[in-house]
N, C-alpha and C positions, 0 to 999 in steps of 0.2 A: 218833851226831847228832840234834837234838828234829823230832820230827812235821812242824813247821813247816818250816824249813830244807830236810827231803826234799820237803814238800811244794814247796817254791818247784824243784826241782833237779828233778823228775820234772815240773810243766809246762814247761820252761825246752827239755826233753828231748823231750816231744812236740813243743811249739811248733818247732825246728826236727826236726822225724820221727826223733828218736834211735831211738824203740819200732819205729820202720821199721813200712810197711804188711806186709798178708798177705804179699808176695812177697819180703819180706825187701830193698824199694828206700827210697833216703833221701828222695823224691816231688818232687826238682831237675833236672827235664831238664840230660842234657848241654850239648846250643846253648845253652840260653839262659846259662850259664854263658862259654859260648867266644865269645857274638852281640858282633857290633863297634858299636856306635851310628851314624849314619849320621847326618850334620849337613844341615843345606840351606843353601844359599848361591845367591847373585843374582852373574852372571857380565858379565862387558866384553871380548867378541871384539875384539881391539885392529882398526886398519887407519888409515895414514897421513891425516892431519887438521891441520886449522888451528888457529892458536895467535893469540890477539892478548892482549899485554900491553894493560892499559888506564889511565888515569887517571878517580877517580866523582868530580864537582864538582855540585856545585847550579849551579842560570842563571837566568836570568826572560825570555820571550819577551817580543819585543816588534814590533807587524805593519811590519813595511817600509813601508805606504805607512797612513800616522796625518796627518791635517790638521785644524788648528779657521781655520775660515777665519771671518774676518772681512767688514761691510760695507764700502762702497766712496764712498758717497755719504750723505749725508743726507736722513730722510724716515722714516719710518712701515711698518714690516712690516704684510705685508699677509698674503703665506702664508711657508710655510716646511715641510718635509717629513717626515712624520711616523716617528717612535726607528723604527726598524728595517730602514725601508724601506729596502731594496737598489735602488740610483740606477746608469745607468750612466754614462759621463765625459762630460762637458761638461754634462748633465741640468740644468734650472733650478733646486736643491734652498730658497732661499727668496726672493723679493721685498719689494723698496720698492713705497710711492705710486712710481705714473708717472706721475702726470695732469700735474706739473711739467715735467717731463721728455720726455715727450709735445709740449705746446705748446711748447715750445721749440725742437725739433723740427721741427716746422710750419713754421715762425718762416723758420728757416737754411734750409728748406725753399725758398720764399717769396721768401729773398735771392739765392738760387744761384739761381731763374728768373732775378730782378729783370738780375744781375749776366751772366746768358749772351745776355739778349737788347741788352744794352746791347754787351756785348761782339762783339758779331755786329752789330750797326747799326754801330756806328766800323769795326768791317773794311772792311761791305762802304762805308761813303764816303770812307777813305783807297785803299780798290782804285780806283774810281770818278775820284776828284779828283788821284789821281798822275800819268796818262796828259796829264792838263793842265798840270801841273806840268810833265811834260817836255816840254811844244811852246810854255813858257814862256805860258799863260794864268793862272794861277791863281802870284801869289806867293809866294818863300821862305816868310815868314812867315807868311801862309795854309797855306804845305804844312807845313810844322814844327807849326801849331798843331792837325791834324791826324792829327799823327802820336803829339802828346801827347796827345790824346783817345782815342787806342787802347791808348796805352800805361797811362792809366788807368782807359781799364775793364779792358782786361788783368787790372790789378791787383785791383781791385773785386772780380774773379769770383772768384784764386788764394784774396783772404779769404773772401768766403762760401763758399767749398769747405772753406775749416779751417773754418772755426763748423763748421757743416755737421756734418765728422767730429768736433770737440769733442758738440757736442749730440748724436750718437749714441753719441761714448763715456759720455757724461750716465745717458743713458738704458741703457746695459749696465751699468754701475756699480746698477746700481737693484736687479738678478738677479743672487744669487749664488749659481753653475754648480759642477759637481764635477770636482775637475781629475783624477780618476782613477776607475772603478765601483767601487762599495766599498756599505757597510751607514751606514745617518745613527746613529750611534751616540748623539747628543747637543747639545742643547736647551740656547741661554746666553743666551737671551732668549724670550718670548710677542708672536702675533699681539696689531699696537695702539703696541705701545713703540717711543718716538722713538729712533729710532740714527743713531750719524754716523761718521765714517769710522772703521776701525781698531779699534768696540767687536766684542769674536767673536761669530757668529751659530750656527755651528751647528760640529758636528767629523763626520767622514767617514770610515771605518779600508776597509781592503780586507785580510782576516784570513785572504785566502785565499794568501799569501804571510806567513811572519812571520820574522821572527830571530831567533835563539837568545845571548844576550848572557853567557858563563862566564868568573869572574875565575877562574884556573890559575896554582899557589903558581910563585912563581921557577924554584923547583931546576927547575920541567920546563920550562924555560923552548929548551932545544934537541933538544924532541921535538916539538915541537909548530909548525908552518909551514900557509902553505896549500894546501890539500890536503886536507888530516887530516880521519879518517873519524870522526864525530861518530855516537853513537845516545844514544839521549831518550825518556822522555816524564815524562809528566806525575805531579808527586808524589804518593805514594803511588794512580798508576792502574797498572791492572794491565791496560788498553788493548796492543796491538805498539809493539814501539820504532820510532819513528820517527830516518830517517838521514840527513846531512845533512857539509857536508864543507867546512872552513874556510876563509872568502873573505877573514876576514879576524884577524891575526893582530897584536896591537901592541906596539912595542918596546922599549915605557916602563913602568918597575914602577912602582905605586902604593907608597908608602910607606907608608900606612896602614892595609894588609893584604899588604903581602909580594904582593900579585896581578899579572902583566897580561887584558889584556880579550883575545878570543876571540869571534866574530862566526862563526856558520850561518847564512846563509838555502835554509829549507827550504819547499818545498809543503805545505798545510794544506788542501785541499781540500774538506777534511770536517769541516775545523774543531773539530777537537778541542784545538789547541793555540789561548791565548786569551791577546793579550796582558794584559799584568801577570801573567802564571801561570808559578809556577815548578815548573823542570823538574827530574827528577835525570839527569843526564850523563852520559853512558861519552868517554871524549878518545880514541883505538889512538893509544898512542905508538911501538909496532912490532907488526909484525905476521911471524909465520913460518909456512911452508907445508910441508909434508908431513914430519911430524911425529908421535911417538905420543904420546897425548895420558892421564893416564887421570885417576878422583877427588883431587881430595886425603883424601881417606875410604878410602881405597883402600889407602894407603901404612901397613901399622906399623910404627914405628918402635923401635926397642930399642937396648943397650950397643951393641952395633956399627958395625950405622948403618938406611937402612932397607929398609927390602923389602916385595914383594908378595905373594901367593897365586895360583899358579898350579896351571887345573885341567887335568889328564891321564888321557883318556878311556882303560881295559885296558879286558883281558877280564874282571878279576873284580872290575870295577865304576868307581869315578873315585874319582879320590885327588885331595893336593893335594902342594906341594912348597913352598915357599921360597923365593925369587928376590931375591936382592939388586939393587937399580938405582941409579943415582947419579939427582936429581930435577936436573932446569935452573928454566929461568924458572915462576915461578907468576906466575894471575892468578884471583883468585875460589875459585872451588870445583875451579880448574883445574894438572894436573900436567905440566910437558914432563920424558917419559924420557930424560933424555942417552942410559943404556944399563943396561945390559941385559933387551930385553924385545924381543920382532922380533913384525915383522905377523901377526898368523895369533893371537899367544897369546889366551887363553880365563884373565882377572883378575877372583879374585872383588870387588867390592863391596860385597855385601854377605855381612855374616856372618860375614871375616873376624876378627873379635875373638876370635872362642872356639876358635881351629883353630890348630894343629901340625902340624909337617912328620907329613905320610904319611898324615893322615887322610880318613877316606872320607867323599866326601858323592854327595847330590845336588841336582843344577842345579834351581830353581823357577826362576827365568825366565834368560833369554841375553839381555843388548842388545848393539846392531849399534854405537851411536852416542853421543854428549853432546851436551848442550846449550852453551848458554856460559856455566853455572854450575856446570858441571861436575853438575848431574840425568844417568844414567845412561836410556834410550831406545831405547825397542824399533823 
């Protein structure tokens, strides 16, 4: 053997301790040779839960009360409520020049006063002359003339009162009033412009209650009805979900996109949902109470089927065993376990992909529940 090869052998023997120490040992502890690696996992303790299967769609927000108000009279716009102002129901939010209407009203009130006086005089004369007619002191012709005068006076009074009512209406038409409480969202005209009936003046919106409008694919037509629960949030928002119930489910399908319309009215006191906003909605198809649910990620599949790893606390340590299960309905990150598990079983929900039957583990985190997306929560 050459000196080169001999050196390699000696170095190798020295590296593994072949030469031994002074006490003749190999340098490797026997406990290290027998040590079993302990894997860290996270677990979920099973309890009865609620499972909801749902449809995820996008929709739009509409205000339940959203009105564009028009002028009902001709005139010059004198005032208009500022944008963003919150107005009460029946509050004046725009006003046209009222000079002509006020003058007409004064004239009408004078006409009514004159007609009232004429009617009272005619009534007084008729009442005084009627006994004379009964005593044949005045002729029938005179009596009939008195009665006709009374009727003409009453008719003139009614006509003047009707005219006065019309003039009051014309004055009211110079004002635009809020049909409901809300905020001023848009001006269509400016102060000083000449308006005529039908011209759009102002838009008012009450966003404290909104309506979410969704297009549901026709294949789910039998799953959605009035009263079905909907939860949603603004697209891309991390704000808490809002919840509402279906108040209208369309009975016809749009042939262009094969969807039917669903609407839900939702309280919106915080104003987070705004008209024309796009929302991401989750419509509940059906709900199952008192079932065992595990995260979809916890399920390990092989050629035999589906299973999970269950933790067993023993005197010698914590070990796992693989449990065969039958998955039920699935939605988002959740799976209903039809059979194979029981209440109180501790299922591995993180670290399961590196486990084998009988592995020893340490439980780093123990969870007690799942959120709606199948994420474990403590």
